[in-house]
VMD Tcl script that draws the C-alpha trace (Angstrom):
set ca {
  {0.00 0.00 0.00}
  {1.29 3.47 -0.90}
  {1.66 5.46 2.34}
  {-0.27 8.66 2.90}
  {2.51 10.01 5.14}
  {6.20 9.47 5.90}
  {7.62 9.99 9.38}
  {11.27 11.05 9.18}
  {13.59 9.88 11.94}
  {17.16 11.10 12.39}
  {18.00 9.34 15.64}
  {18.37 5.62 16.52}
  {15.85 5.89 19.36}
  {13.20 7.02 16.89}
  {11.73 3.54 16.60}
  {10.78 3.75 20.27}
  {10.01 7.43 20.77}
  {8.10 8.01 17.53}
  {6.23 4.70 17.47}
  {3.27 5.63 19.76}
  {2.32 8.51 17.45}
  {2.90 6.43 14.32}
  {0.65 3.68 15.72}
  {-2.09 6.20 16.43}
  {-1.93 7.69 12.93}
  {-1.89 4.21 11.37}
  {-5.47 3.67 12.52}
  {-6.71 5.82 9.65}
  {-3.72 6.47 7.40}
  {-0.91 4.53 5.81}
  {2.33 5.63 7.48}
  {5.90 4.67 6.68}
  {9.00 5.52 8.73}
  {12.17 6.68 7.02}
  {15.37 6.69 9.09}
  {18.72 8.35 8.52}
  {21.57 8.41 11.00}
  {25.27 7.67 11.33}
  {26.67 4.29 10.53}
  {29.51 5.10 12.94}
  {30.77 7.87 15.19}
  {33.41 8.78 12.63}
  {31.02 9.41 9.72}
  {30.23 13.01 8.80}
  {26.70 14.41 8.85}
  {25.64 15.68 5.45}
  {22.29 17.30 4.75}
  {22.91 16.93 1.01}
  {23.49 13.20 1.42}
  {20.36 12.86 3.54}
  {18.35 14.73 0.88}
  {19.68 12.41 -1.82}
  {18.60 9.29 0.07}
  {15.24 10.79 1.02}
  {14.55 11.87 -2.55}
  {15.41 8.40 -3.84}
  {12.81 6.92 -1.50}
  {10.05 9.47 -2.09}
  {10.49 9.24 -5.86}
  {9.40 5.59 -5.62}
  {5.99 6.66 -4.28}
  {3.17 7.29 -6.72}
  {1.93 10.50 -5.13}
  {3.02 13.35 -2.84}
  {2.87 12.49 0.87}
  {2.48 14.24 4.20}
  {5.93 14.60 5.79}
  {6.33 14.51 9.58}
  {9.50 14.95 11.61}
  {10.55 15.58 15.18}
  {13.62 17.65 16.00}
  {16.37 17.01 13.46}
  {14.04 14.72 11.53}
  {11.75 17.73 11.18}
  {14.66 19.81 9.91}
  {15.30 17.24 7.16}
  {11.58 17.19 6.30}
  {11.51 21.00 6.05}
  {14.62 21.15 3.87}
  {13.13 18.57 1.52}
  {9.81 20.45 1.39}
  {11.72 23.59 0.40}
  {13.59 21.74 -2.35}
  {10.81 19.51 -3.68}
  {7.38 20.92 -2.80}
  {5.87 18.95 -5.69}
  {6.51 15.72 -3.75}
  {5.09 16.96 -0.41}
  {1.38 17.14 0.42}
  {1.95 18.86 3.77}
  {4.65 19.35 6.38}
  {4.29 18.68 10.12}
  {7.14 19.77 12.39}
  {7.38 18.58 16.01}
  {9.72 20.52 18.32}
  {11.52 22.31 15.50}
  {12.75 25.88 15.98}
  {13.13 28.44 13.19}
  {16.85 27.85 13.64}
  {16.20 24.30 12.51}
  {19.63 23.08 13.58}
  {18.69 23.74 17.21}
  {18.32 20.38 18.94}
  {18.73 18.61 22.25}
  {22.24 17.60 21.16}
  {23.17 21.28 20.90}
  {21.63 21.82 24.33}
  {23.75 18.96 25.67}
  {26.96 20.51 24.36}
  {26.03 23.90 25.83}
  {25.29 22.27 29.18}
  {28.57 20.39 29.10}
  {30.58 23.51 28.26}
  {29.00 25.52 31.08}
  {29.23 22.77 33.70}
  {31.96 20.28 32.80}
  {31.32 16.89 34.35}
  {31.38 13.24 33.35}
  {29.26 12.39 30.30}
  {27.02 10.02 32.26}
  {26.09 12.70 34.79}
  {25.48 15.30 32.07}
  {23.30 12.86 30.13}
  {21.19 12.12 33.21}
  {20.60 15.84 33.73}
  {19.61 16.31 30.09}
  {17.34 13.24 30.20}
  {15.49 14.66 33.22}
  {14.95 17.93 31.34}
  {13.76 16.35 28.09}
  {11.26 13.72 29.19}
  {9.25 12.85 32.29}
  {10.27 9.22 32.67}
  {8.45 8.77 35.96}
  {11.29 7.52 38.15}
  {15.06 7.30 38.45}
  {15.26 3.98 36.62}
  {13.12 5.30 33.76}
  {15.38 8.34 33.49}
  {18.44 6.10 33.44}
  {17.02 4.05 30.56}
  {16.08 7.21 28.69}
  {19.59 8.62 29.23}
  {21.00 5.43 27.68}
  {18.85 6.04 24.57}
  {20.08 9.62 24.36}
  {23.68 8.50 24.74}
  {23.25 6.26 21.69}
  {21.68 9.15 19.80}
  {24.61 11.37 20.72}
  {26.99 8.87 19.11}
  {24.97 7.86 16.07}
  {22.14 10.36 15.60}
  {22.21 12.85 12.74}
  {23.34 16.27 13.98}
  {24.98 19.27 12.38}
  {26.54 20.16 15.75}
  {29.85 18.91 17.10}
  {31.82 19.20 20.37}
  {33.78 21.96 18.64}
  {30.79 24.24 18.06}
  {27.14 24.71 17.21}
  {25.75 25.13 13.70}
  {22.83 27.20 12.47}
  {20.25 26.43 9.78}
  {17.59 29.16 9.44}
  {14.12 28.20 8.26}
  {12.56 29.54 5.09}
  {8.94 29.71 4.12}
  {7.58 26.57 2.48}
  {4.85 26.60 -0.14}
  {3.17 23.44 1.17}
  {0.64 23.48 4.07}
  {2.48 23.63 7.40}
  {1.62 22.44 10.92}
  {4.03 23.23 13.77}
  {3.58 21.49 17.14}
  {5.38 21.72 20.45}
  {5.00 21.60 24.20}
  {4.61 24.47 26.66}
  {7.28 22.92 28.92}
  {9.87 22.07 26.25}
  {13.27 23.44 27.30}
  {14.81 22.81 23.87}
  {12.20 24.57 21.74}
  {10.11 26.67 24.17}
  {6.82 28.31 23.14}
  {8.36 31.69 22.27}
  {10.73 29.95 19.86}
  {7.89 28.02 18.22}
  {5.85 31.19 17.75}
  {8.62 32.60 15.58}
  {7.27 30.28 12.88}
  {4.17 32.46 12.64}
  {6.08 35.10 10.70}
  {6.59 32.46 7.99}
  {3.00 31.19 8.02}
  {0.71 31.28 5.02}
  {-3.06 31.19 5.17}
  {-4.10 27.83 6.61}
  {-0.82 27.09 8.42}
  {-1.23 26.17 12.08}
  {0.61 26.21 15.40}
  {-0.42 23.87 18.22}
  {0.99 23.69 21.75}
  {0.25 20.85 24.15}
  {0.28 21.77 27.84}
  {2.99 19.32 28.88}
  {5.23 16.58 27.57}
  {8.58 18.36 27.28}
  {10.77 17.85 24.22}
  {9.40 14.40 23.36}
  {5.79 15.44 23.87}
  {4.63 13.30 20.95}
  {5.85 10.24 22.87}
  {4.12 11.38 26.05}
  {0.83 12.46 24.40}
  {0.44 10.55 21.11}
  {-3.37 10.72 21.12}
  {-3.60 14.50 21.46}
  {-0.86 15.10 18.91}
  {-2.29 12.49 16.57}
  {-5.75 14.08 16.69}
  {-4.29 17.49 15.83}
  {-2.36 16.06 12.87}
  {-5.36 14.11 11.58}
  {-7.61 17.16 11.84}
  {-5.03 19.12 9.84}
  {-4.95 16.42 7.16}
  {-8.74 16.08 7.02}
  {-9.18 19.80 6.44}
  {-6.66 19.63 3.61}
  {-8.67 16.78 2.06}
  {-11.86 18.82 2.29}
  {-10.11 21.67 0.49}
  {-8.83 19.28 -2.18}
  {-12.30 17.84 -2.80}
  {-14.17 21.15 -2.70}
  {-15.92 22.03 -5.99}
  {-14.45 24.92 -7.94}
  {-16.10 28.28 -7.31}
  {-19.02 28.93 -9.63}
  {-18.87 31.81 -12.06}
  {-22.01 33.86 -12.43}
  {-22.37 35.94 -15.56}
  {-24.46 39.04 -15.20}
  {-25.91 40.84 -18.15}
  {-27.42 44.32 -18.08}
}
mol new
graphics top color blue
foreach p $ca { graphics top sphere $p radius 0.5 }
foreach p [lrange $ca 0 end-1] q [lrange $ca 1 end] { graphics top cylinder $p $q radius 0.2 }
display resetview
């Protein structure tokens, strides 16, 4: 079955953290998951290479699809939508700032530079800030996922410095979602997208869930995304405006 939407993942933990939302959306839509991350710690991150692989995949599909991405995955989705709007039905960004390179990995490096400590301790502090795991053991497991992402996840940042990748307006319909308690992409940063909005573009904030709010609240986020898609379908299927000729 040709998917209606493609969820872009740029971190190894994506299979776990993105899956609750993907499962929810799969109730009514065909969803595929596309992953891109490092094969090793020594490989270089390349947006151009990621775009080549993504384009090769999307070109195999018979029709344009809804693109969804969280964090860096959202950055890749947005870059592709800018380059190939003809292949994108809509774009949904989860926890993506208008400086699209901004990510939890950049936050980790900033934290480490300000308060040097062992990597394990720094990762535990970041894990507590990014996701409410419920208890110390849950936080420890989540920190282990983040540690793997730090080694193998796609990121334009490095221990030597942070990169920047400013957003540009996309011509496709756009939905931007985030959480009111996200320390990586806080509400004021999300609202900067509004200056790039077109008619019909939307911003939605959940009340809590931190940076991985779509993992914490897949039903709420899924309902917002599906409502966005349904309204696009109504627009697509609407009859053309009638033309009334008037003679005097």
